[in-house]
N, C-alpha and C positions, 0 to 999 in steps of 0.2 A: 670355666674353661669350655664346658659344653655348650653354654649360651653363646659364647663368642664364636665356636666353630658353626654353630647352627645359623647365626647371623650371617657368617661369611658364605656358607653354602647357598643360603637364600640369595644373597646379593650376587653371587657368581653365576648363579642359574638364570637370574633376571638378565645379567649382561650377556650370557650365552645366546638368549632369546633375541635380545636387542641387536646383536650382531648382525641379523639378518633383516631387520626392521627398517623402515624409512629413516632417513637421516635427521629429518626434523623432530620426530617422535624420539629418536636417540638422544638428540641434544636435551629434550626436556627432561628425561628420566636419568641422566647421568649423575644427579645428586644421590642417588641410592648407593653409588660406588664411594662417594666421599664420606656417607654416613657409616660405611661398614668398617670393620676392624682392619688391621694391617693384613698384608699378604701372608698366609700361614706357611710354615716352613715344612720341610720333608719330615721332620720329627713328629709334627702333629697331625699330617694328613697323609693320605697315600698318594702315590705318584699321579694317578688321574686328577684328583682334587687340586694338586700342585700346579699341574699343567692348566688347569682351568683358571687358577689364580694368575698365572703368568699371561693367559689370554686376556684376563680382565684388565690387568695392568697396561696392555697394549692398546686395549680398547679405551682405556682413559686417556692415554697420550693421543689417540685419534680425536678423541672428544675436543681436546685442547686445541688441536689443528683445525678442526671444524668450527670452533667458536672464533677462531681468528679470521675465518673467511666470512663470517657473519657481519651484516652491515652494523655499524656503531649505532647505539641507542641514542639518538639524537632526536630533537623535537619532530614530530610529524609535520609535514609540509601542510601548511594551512591552504585551503582552497581560495584561489585568487578572487577578489570580488569583481563585480561588473564594472568595467571601466566607464569613464565619461564617454569616450568615442564610441564604445558598444551602446550605450544608453541613447545617445544623441541620433545615430545612424539608426537605431531601432524605433525611432519616432518618439522617444520618452525624453524630452528636453526637461531637465529638472526646473521645479518652480520656486525652489529656495536655494540658498547659498550656505554650504556646510562651514560653520565658525569653530569647528573643533580642530584648530591647528595644532600642529606638532613641529618640532625643530627638525630642520633638514640636515640629513647625513648621520644623525646619531645612532639610527637603527642599523647602520652598517656594521657597527661593532658588537652587534647582539648575535650574530651567527655562530659565535664560538671560535675560541682562539687556535684550535686544532686546524681549521681551515686555512689559516694564514701564517702557520708556523714556517720558518726558513727551512729550504730543503738543504739537507746536509750529505746527501749521497750523490751529488752531482760533481762533475770536474769543476775546480775552481778557475777562474779566469787568469790570464797571464799577468793581469795588474793587482792580483791578490797580494796583499801585504803580509809576509810571513811574521809570526811572533812566537814568543815562549808558549810551549805547550802543543804546537802544530807537530804532526808526525809526517815524515817524508819517506816513502818507499822507493829506493834506489836500486835499480836493476843495470848491471853492466854485463856485456858479452863482446865476444872477439877472441883476441888472443887471451884474454882473462875473463873469467865468468864469476860474477859474484852477485848477491842479492841481500840486502840487508835493510832493516828499518831503523830510522834515527828520529829522535825527538829533539826539538830545539829546548835547550835548557833555559833557566831563568836569566842567564847571562847573555843569551841571544845566540848560542853556539851550538853547532853540531859536531859530533866526533865521527871521523872515518879512518878506519885502520890504514895504517901506513901513510895516512895524509895528516891525520891530525885535527885539531879543532879549526873550524870555519865559522866566522860571525856572518849570519844571514839574518838575523832578526831586523826588521825594518825595511827588508828589500822586498821588491816585488817577486812573484813566483818566477818570471822569466829571468830577472837579473840573478836570482839565487842559483837557477839551473845553469846559467853561463859560468858564475863563480864557481861551482862544484866541478863542471867539466874542465875548467881551467886548472883547478888544483889537482885533478885525477890525472891530467895529461903531463903533470911533472913526473908521475910515478909510472904510469902506463903508456903503451902506445898501441895503436890498431885496435881500438875499442869502440863501442857504441854505448850510449847512455840514455836511459829513459828514467824520468823521475815523476812519480805521481804523489798526490796528497793522501794520507792516511786519515786517522783520527784528528779532527780539527780542534783546536783550542777552543776554551770558552772563555766568556769576559763577563764582566759585571758592568750593567748599565743602571742609571737611576732615572725613573719616570716620576716626575714631581707635579705639584700643582693641581688644577681642577681635572683630576684623573679618576676613574672609577676605583682603580686598585692601586694607588701610588706606592712606590717602594722600590727597592733595589732587586734587579732581576739578573739571573745568570742565562746568558744567551749564547748561540753560537757566534763563531767569528764572521759568518756569512750574513749575520742578521742586520737589518736596516731599521731605519727609524720607523717605517709603517709597522714592521714586525714587532717592534717593542711596544707600540702603541697597542696593537691587537693583544698582545700578551697581557697588558695592564688593563684591557677591557675598554680602551678608548676614553676620550674626553667625557667628562660628566656634562649634563646639559647646563651646568653653571660655567663650562670650559669653553674656550674659543675654538673653533675649527679653521681660522684663517691666519692666526699668527702663532702658531707652535714654534718654539725656539729649541735649537740644538746648542748645547753649551759644552765646549770642550776645552780643557786646560784653563777654566775660568773665563773663556772668551765665547761670546756669541758669534757662531760661525755661519749659521743659517736660520732663516725663518721660513716654516713650511706653511703653505696654504693648502689645506686639503681639498678645497673646492675646485682645484685644478684637476685633481684625481676623480672626484666625485661627478664633476659635470662634463669633464672631457676625457677621462680615463688617461690623463697625463701623469706618469710617474718619474718624470725627470727631476722632480725636486726630491725623490726619495734618495736618502744618502746612506752609505754603508757606515755602521757604528764601530767605534773603537773602545777599547777598555777604558772604563771610567766616565764616559760620556754621560751627560745629563740632558734629558728631555723635559722641557718644563712647559706646561700647559697654563697660560694666563686666563683670567676671567674673561668670559665672553664679552665682544664688543657690541656696538649698536645693531638693532635687528629691525626688520619689517616683516610683517604678515602679509601674504597673498593668497587669496581664495577665490573661488568661482571658476569662470570658465577660461583657465589657463592649463597648460599641459601638465604641470607638476603643481597640485595644490590638494589639500590646504596645508601650506608649510609656512615656517618661520625662517627667514634667511638672514644670515650675519653678513653685514658689509664692514668695510675697513674704516675709511674716513668720510667718504661722501658717496652717495648714490642718488641717481635720478629715477623718475617713473619709467623711463625707457629700459634703464639698466636692470631695475627690479623685475620688470615684466619679462626680460630677458633671461634672468636667472630662473624664472618659473617656466621656461620653455616656450614663451610667447602666448599670446591670445588665441584660443581655439575658434574655428569659424562660428560657432554658436554665441559666442561672447558679444555682448552689446556694447559697442565702443562709443556710442554717443553720450554715454553716462558711465564713466568709471568713478567710483566713490572711494575717497580716502578718509577714514576715520583717524583722528588725531587727537592726542592728549595735549591740552594746550596749557602751558604755564603750572604744570602740576595742580591745576584747579579743576578742569573739566574736559569733556570729551566732545569734540566738534566734528562736523562732517563737511568734506569738500566734494562737489560734484564737477568732473572734468569731461568735457567733449573730446574725447582722444582722437575720434574720427576726423573731427574738423583740424585739430592740431596737426594731424598727419598730412592732410590735404594742403595746408597752409605752410606746413614746414616752418612753423614758429613755435616758440616756447616749449620746444621738446625737452629742454633740460630742466624739467620741474623737480626740485630737490625734495627728497623725503627726509623725515626725521625719525629718531629713534622711537621704536614701539608704534609707527604709522601701520596701519591696515588697510590693504588694497583690496577692494570687492569689485570683481568683474562679473556683473549679473548676466544671466542668460537672455538671448531674445525670446520673444514670444513663442509659445509652441504653436501658434495659430499658423495655418498655411494660407497663402494668398496668391493671387493671380491664377485662378482656376475655375472652372465649371465642372459639375458633377452629372454623370449620366447614370441612370439605374434603370432597372426593370428587364423588360423582354428584350434585351440587346445581347449580343455575343461577348462585347468588351465593355463591362461595366467599370466605373472608377472615375478618378479626376482626370481632367483633361486642361491643358494649357489654354488660357484664355487669351486668344490673339486679338488684334486689332480688328474692330467691325465684324466680329464673329458671329454667325447666324446659326439658326437651328439647323439648317441643311448642312452645315460644315460638320459639325458634331454627330449627327445621326448617321451621316454617311461614314464616318470613322468607327462608330459603334456597332454598325451593322445589326439589322433587325433579326430577331429568331422568327421561327415558324409560328404561325397562329397568334400574330401580334393583332391587338385591337386597333383599328385605324380610324375610328370615328371620333376618339377623344384621346388626348395625351395632355400633360401639363408641365408647367415651370412654377417651382417654389422659388420665390425671389425674396431675398432679405432687404428690407427698407431701412435705410439709415434715418436718424442717427442711432435709434434703439434696436435696429436689425430685426424688427417683427416681420413675420412671413406674410408674404402676399401670393395668392393662387393665381396664376395666368394660364388659361386652357387655349389649346388649339386643336385643329383637326388634322391629324397625322396623314390621313389619306390624301386630302387636298394638298398638303405640303409637298408630299412626294409626286403629285401630279403636276406641280409648278405653280401653284397658287402663291404669289409672292406675298399676299395679305397675311399668309401662315408663317412666312419665314421670318421670325422675330429676331431682333438684335438681342444678344445675350449680354448680361451683366455679371461681374464678379460675385462668386459664390452662388450662381444659379443652380438649381438642381432640377435636371429634366427627366421626368418619369414617364417611361413607356410601358403600357399595360398589354399582358396577354388577354385574348378574348375571354378566356375562362376565369379571369379575375373579376370581370364586370358582369357576367352573365353565368347561369348554371351550365355546367358541361352535361350534355345528353348521356345518360346512363341506362344501363339495361341490368337485369337481375336473373340469377338462376338459383332456384332453390330446390331442396329434396335430395335424391340419391345420386349425387355427384361428388367427386372427391374433395372439391373445394368450393362449396357454395358461397355466394356473395354477389357483390355489385360490381360492375365492370363498365368502363367507358364505351360509349357507342361510337364505332368508327364506320366510316363510309362503306356502303353495300355489306354490312355485317349480317350474317344469317344465323339461323339456329345451331346449325353444325359448328360455327365458329364460336358461339356462346358456350357450347359444351366443352369445346377444348379448353377455353378459357377458365371454365369450373373445373379443370383437372380430370375431365373425361368422366363417363359414367362407372358407377359402382356395379358390381356383380349382380346385385339384387334389384337394379333399376328396371322398371316396367316399360318396355320398348314400344308396345302396341298402342299406347295411349298416354299422351303428356298434354298439358294444358298451357297455353300461351294467353296470359292476361293483357290486354291492351286497352288504354285509356283514349277514347274517342274525343273529337273536338267539343261535343257537347257535354263533356265530363262524365258520360256513362262508359261502364265497363263491357268490353266484348271478350267473351271467352272463346278461343279458337282451338279445336281439338287437332293435335299433332301426332302422326305416326313417326316416332324417332327412328325405327328402323329404316323406313322409306327415305326419311330426311338424310340420315348418315350415308345411304346408298345414292345421294344425288337427285332424289325426286324433287324438282323444284315447287311441286304443289304442297309439299310438307317442309321442305327446307326454306322457310318463310324468311324474306328479308325483314330485319327487325327495326322498330321505330323507338323513339324516345320513349322511356319509361316502361317498356316491355318487361314482364316477369314471366319466365318459364318455369312451370312447376313439374318435377318429375316424381312419380309416385314409385312405390316398391311393389314388386311381384306380389300378388295376393297369395296370402298363406306361405310366405317365405319364412321357413323355419330352419335355415341352414345354421343358425348359430344359437338355437334353443338347446340347453344343456341342463342336466341334473348331475349333482356331485353325490358319490357314494362313498363314505369313509367307515373305517371300523373293520368289523369281522365279515368282510366279503373275500371271496376267492380271489377276485380281481377288482379291488377298489379303484376308484378314480373318477374322472369326469366323462360323461357319456352324452352325446348328442341324441335328442329324442325326436320322434317323429310326431304329427299332429295326432292327438288322442291317444297316444301310447300310454299303456298301464303300467302300473308300478311293478307287476309281477313280470313284466316283460323284460324291464331293464334289470331287475335281480337276476334274472335267468341269463342275460347277456353277461353279467358280471360273475357268472359260475356259481351262483347260490351263496349260501352262508358257510362259514367254518364251523368245525366243531365246538369252538369255543363261543360262539355267537349266543347272547343273551337277547332273544327276541322280545321279551317284555320290556325291556329297557330302551327299545328302539326310540329314537328322536327324529322327528320329521318336522322340518322348518320350511315354510312357504312365504315367500317374499310379499305376495299380495296381501296375506293376513297381516304381516307387519305394518304395511301402509294403512290397511283399514283400522288396525288396534290403534295406531298412533293418532289418526284422525279423531275417533271416537274418545280416547283418553284425554287428548287436548281439550275437547269440548267438555267433557266431563269434569275435568279439573277446574276449568274456568268457571263452571256452574257452581261448583262446591266452593270454590274461593270467594265468589261473590256472596253466596249464602253464609259464609262464615264472617264476611265482613259486615253483613247486615246484623248478625247477631251480636257481634262485637260492639256496634253502634247501639244496639238496644241495651247491652249491659252497661254502657257508659252513661246512657240516660236514666238508668234506675239508680235511686240514691241506695246502694248497697254499702255496707261496711266494707272499708278499704280491704281488709284481708279477704273477704269473700269475693270482692270484685277482682282482685288479683288472681286468686284461685280459678275463677271462672275463665279469666282471659288466658291464663296458662293452659287450661283444658282446651280451649280453642286452638292455641298454638300446637299442642300436641296432637290434636285432631287433624290439622293441616298437615303436619309431618307424616302421620299415619296414611292419609289419603295419598300424599305425593309418593310415599314409599310404595304403597299398594299398587299404585297405578303404574310406577316405573317397573315394578316387577312383572307386570303384566305384558310389557313389550317384549315378547318373545317370538312370536310368529309361529308358536308350535301347534301342531294338529295331534290330537290323541288317536294313534291308530294301534291296533292290536294285530301284530304280525304271528303267524304260525309257519310251519314248514312251507316251502315253496309250493309243493303241489296242492296244499289246502289253501294258500293265499290267494292263488288264481281263482277269479270269480267271486270272491268274498266281497262284502260291503267295503272293506278297507282296500281292495284292489282299485285305488282311485286313478283318475286320469292325471297326467302329469303336466306341470307348468314350467316355463323357463325360470331358471334359479332356484328350483326345489333342491333340498339337502336332505339326505337320510344317513344317520349314524347308527350303527349297531356296536354297542359296547360288549366287552367280555363278561362272562358270568361273574356277578358280584358274590361277596361272602360276607356282607356286613350290612348293618342298617344305621343310618345317620340320625343323631338327634341334634336339634339346634334350638336356640331361643333361650327362655328364661329358665335354664336348669344350671346346676352348679358345676357341671364339667362336660359341656357340649362336646360331641365328637363322634366317633364310628365304634360300634359295637359288633362283635361277631354275631352272625345271625343264629339263632337258635330256633330249631324247627318245633312249631307249636306254641311258642311263647307269644304272649299278648303285650299290649302297649306297656301295662305297668311294670312288666319285667325289664323292658329297655330303660325306662324311667329311673327305676331303682339302680341300675347299673351305672348311671351317670350322676348318682348322689341325689336323685328327686328334684322336684321343681321348687323354685324360689318363691318367697313370699310375695314377690310382684307378679308370679305367674298367673295367667288367666286360665283357670281350669276348663272353664266351659268353651274355650276357644281352641283348644288342643285339636289338632287334625293331622292326617296322614296324607303326604304326597307320594303316590304310588309312582313306581318306577317307569310305568307308561304315560306319565304326565296327568293323570287323573288324580282327583282328590277325595279323602273321605273324612267326614266330620261328625258322624253320629254312630252310636253304639261301638264306640271304639273299643270297649272292653271285649267284645266278642269278635273283633276284626282279626284275621289272620295276617301277620306282618310277614312279608317276603324279602328276600335279600334285594339290596338296592332301595327299598322304601326310606322315606325320610319322615320323621316326627317332628312336627313343628309346634312348639310351646311358645305362644305370643306373650307379651307382657301387658298387665293391666294399665290402662290410661287412668291414673289417680286424678280425679277431679272431685272438688267440693260443690256439687250441684244438687238442686231439688229433685225429688222423686218425679215430678211432671217433666223435668228438663231431661232426666236420665231416659224416661220412656220415650220422648221425642228424639233424642239422639239415637236410641236403638232403632227406631223407625228409619232415620236418616241412613244409618250403616246398612240395613237390610236393602234400602233402596239403591245404595251404591252397589252392593253384590249382585243385586237383580240386573241392574244396569249393564255391568260389566259382562256378566252371564250373558245378557242379550246380545252384546255386541260381538262376543266370541262366537256365539251360536250362529248369527247372521254371516260372520266371515268364513265359517266352515261350510256354508251351503254351496 
C-alpha cells in the first residue's frame, strides 16, 4: 500500500509541474500518468493529496484533447525531385533516357484511405435516396411545437405520433419531406416543418477482382465507387484502370474509366453506391510505355482497344520542347520471339500531315530522345569587356558589331586581340589575330567576318606585360608591393602602406631606384618634409622603386622584463636602455618576507638562442661520431653477442647525449641575489635585456632526490645533514646507480659533483643519482668513451660560459 501511495505521489507531483510547462513537453511525458496507479480516495490520502489527484485526472483529459489536435502520424512528405523542365531550363539537358518505367495512376491509392473517405457530416442532397437505418430529425413549430427523431425500419417505415406509419424507403429526400408534410397536414394546421438527416445508414458493398484488398466493406450511404476503391487500396498493378465494372442486382450498370479522373479531373463517372453493389476490377488491358522528353514520363499507360502514336503521346502530356522529334524510337516485341526497333521522323509526319495514325501494339515502348545539349548560332566574347558571354550570330556579322555591343573596359590592350575559330569537320581550333586599335580607328582589313562558335578574346594591357609596381618596407603598418599609378608620390605610397608606425624614423629614409643601365641609385628622403608637402622630398615614384623606412635609433618602448613570484608588485615592467636588475626590483617594491632569494630563477632569451645553436651543432657532431664508431664495430668480426652489446652501448650513449643536451636548453643564468640594498652594485646587478624573466620562489622546506633510487621524491630538510642521510631516507641507491656520477643541483642553478660527503645540503637542493650505462666493451674503449664524455661536458660548459658574457 505504501509503495502504491509513493508512486501516486511521485506521479501527481510530476503532473503538477507539467501543468505549467510547454504543451509539447507535456504531451511527451503524459505516459507517467498512465503508468501510475488509480486515483486514491479520501480514505487513503488527505484532502490536499486528493485535490492533486483530481487535478491530475483533469490534466489527463486535457492531454487527450491535445493529442486530438496533433497532426496524424502519416508518412513524411518526400522532397520533390528536380523536374525535367527545371533541368532543361538550367542548361542540363539529359544525355540518357530513364527506362525505369512505372504504371501510371496506381500511386494515387498509396496516399492512405482516410484522405478519400466519404464525408458524413454534411447536408445530404435533395436527390438522396432514403433507406432502412437512416435517421430523420423532424422539427414542427406554429400552433403546435414538436421535435422528435425517427429511424426508418427494415420495412421502410417511420412512425410519427398521431399520424402513424409512413413508407418512405426508396424515396428521395425531397419527396419524403413532401409526403411527411402532407400526412401531418391531415392532423395539424398552421404549422411549419423542417426535416434534417441524423445518423446515416451503412451498407455493404463488395470490391472484387484485381484489387489490393478485395472483400466486403461496410460504407456510408453517401459512399461512391471512388470511395470504395480507396477503402480497398485501389486496383493492384495486375488490375485495369480503364474498365472497372459496377454490378447491381447481377447487372452491369456502368464501366468506369479512371483515366478521365486522373488526366482531366473529371468525376462525372463516379456513381453513388447502393447496398449490395459489387465493384469488379478485371485484369489489366494492353499497355504502352513512354519515356524520355514528354511531360509525364517514364510511365506505362493502359489503352482500351486501339491506340495510335499521337494518342499515346497525348496521354503522356505531349513532347516537351527539348524532345528530338526527327527520330522517335519504338521498341516492339515481335511475334513472341524478339525485340525490334522502329525509328520514326515525327517532325516530317507532322509537316506532311500524313500517316499520323501509326498504330501501337501491346507492350510497345516509345522513346523520345533529348536534343543535343550543344548550343548553336552564337559567337562568344570574353576578356577585358563589360558584357562577356554568348551573342547571337547574325548574317554577315563582323568584329566591329560584337565589340561595340560588348563595350571595352579601361586599360584594354589595343595592339593585339584574337579569334579562336573551330574548323570543321573535327572542329580543331585555329588562332586568328587582329589589331584592336586599328579596328577601332576604321581599318576595314581588321574588321573580320565572324563564323559560328568563334571566341573573340580581348586582353587587358596588364595581361600581356608587367604592371608597374612600387614597394614600401620597414616601419609602416602594411608593408608590401603596390601598383604604380600616374603621378604617385612617396606620401601616396606611405598611405597605401597603412601609414607610419610610431617608431618610424622620419628624418631619414631611403628610396632605392633602378636606373636604365641597371645600376641602383639610393636617394635619401626626409619623410617629415615629404609629408608636409616639400616637393624636393615628396618625390614622384618610378617603376620598381622601393622605399625603406627605418626605426628610431634606440627605440625601446616595447622592451620589457617579467617579474613573478615573491615580489610586492609582480608583473611586467618596461625597461630603459642599460637599466639594472636592482632598479626594476626596486620599482616592484622589493621582495616579500616569504622570498627565497637563493632559489631565484633568471631566464634570458638570448642565452636560449645561443644554447640551441651550440647544442644542435654538438649533437650533430656526436651523432656522426657514433655512426663512425658503429661502422667500425660492424667491420670487426666480433662474436655476435659482443657486437650486439657494443651496438646497444652506442644507442644508450646517443640517448644519454640527447637527454643531456635537451636538459641544457633552459636559458638560465646563475645569479645570487641578496637583500635589495646589497644587490645594487654587486656583480649580479646585471644590465637587463628585452624578454628577461625573474622568478623568486617561496622558502622551501624540502630536498628533492631523483634518479636511480628506490623511492625518489622530496624529503624534509634536516639542518646539518649530508647526502648520505637523504639517500638513506629514500631507500638507498639501486644496483644500476652510478655512484661516481651523483651530484647536487643547487637551488640557485649551480651544480656540485665533488666532495659530496662534506657538502652542506640546503632547502630546495636536488640530489641527482644517474644510472650506469651497462655496456660490454674493452678497457681501451671504456677509457676512450670517458674522454669523449669529458669532452662533451667541457664543450657544453664553454658554450654556457660564452653565453653569459
